[in-house]
N, C-alpha and C positions, 0 to 999 in steps of 0.2 A: 503493499499501503502505500502511496506518495504520500507523502508531508506536505500541507500546503505551507504557505506558497513553495513550488518547486520547481527551481530555477537550472538551466542549462543551455554552458555557450561550448555555439558550433563555427567551426572553419567554414566558409563559404570558396574564395575564392582571391587572389590576390588582393593579400593583407585582408580580405574584409571578414570579422566576428557577429558572428547574431547569436544574442545573448536570449532566449526563451524563458518566462517569467508566467507562470498557471496559479492560477486563485480561485479561490470561490466564490463571486458572485454574487449573492444574491438566487443561491444558496448552486449557481450554475457554475461549469470548468471557464476559467475566459484565460483566453493566451494575454500574452503585450512580446512583443520580439521587436528587442531593439539593436540595430546595426550600425555596426561601428570600423573605423581605421582609422593608423598613422595619419589622413587626410585630415578626418574628423569621425562628428556623430552623420549618421544619416538620417534616421531619424524612425518610429517606431509603425508596425499595425500591430492595430489592437481583430482577437476572432474569439468565434465565443458559439456556440450549440444558436444560436437565432443567427452570424452572420459567417461561417466556418470559411469562408475564400474570399478572397478580397483576389485583383487579377490587376496587369498595366499602372503599374503603382512607380516611379521613377524618385528617383532622390540622387541628388551635387553634393560632395562633401571636397570643397577646391575643384582641385579637375579632375576629380576621382565620381563616374556615374556607378549607381550601379540601380537593374533595371529588373523589377521582380514580376515575371512571367504569369505567373499564379503563386502563393501561401495559400495552403488548408491548413486546416483546420478539425481534431477530430477524437471528440474528450472517452474519458475511456470510462467503462463501463462494464459489469463486470468481472470478466475473465479478457478484456478485449483491449488492449492498453490507450492510451491517451497517443496523442503524434501529431505534429507539427511539421509538413514537408511545405520544401522550398524547390524552385528555379525559375531561373532565368538571363543572363549577362551581366557579368561587370568590368570594364573599363578598370586599366593599374591607378595606378595614384598622377600618372602622367595625366590620366584622361586619351592612351593611348593599349594597343594590346587586348581589345575586349576577351570573356574570359563563356564557355559557358557553364552554366553549374546546375544540380538538381541534384536532392539531396533530403532524407532525416535530414531536419537541425535540431528536435528533441521527441524526449517519448518516457514515460510513465505512467506505473500500472497499481 
């Protein structure tokens, strides 16, 4: 069983890190994922069973760009673990060399 709030970090690509914090708000699991890199703080995305996906979100920090194609949330229920998955593309800190990524960035049970 996860203890809330639950937090997990993941490396995406090009020194970009995600930090996902899952909390219980009004009886629902809610995730807030914040994206950072040495270039700065990109921003955050909040997901829940009411709004489990976000798509086509673009963040910038300095010259570096983070394009989130899809980020999806699944709440933990019964024997099924909760998870947040994310896919998109990011440049390096000079705004060049875009690299795609697709991965699970948080999992809890």
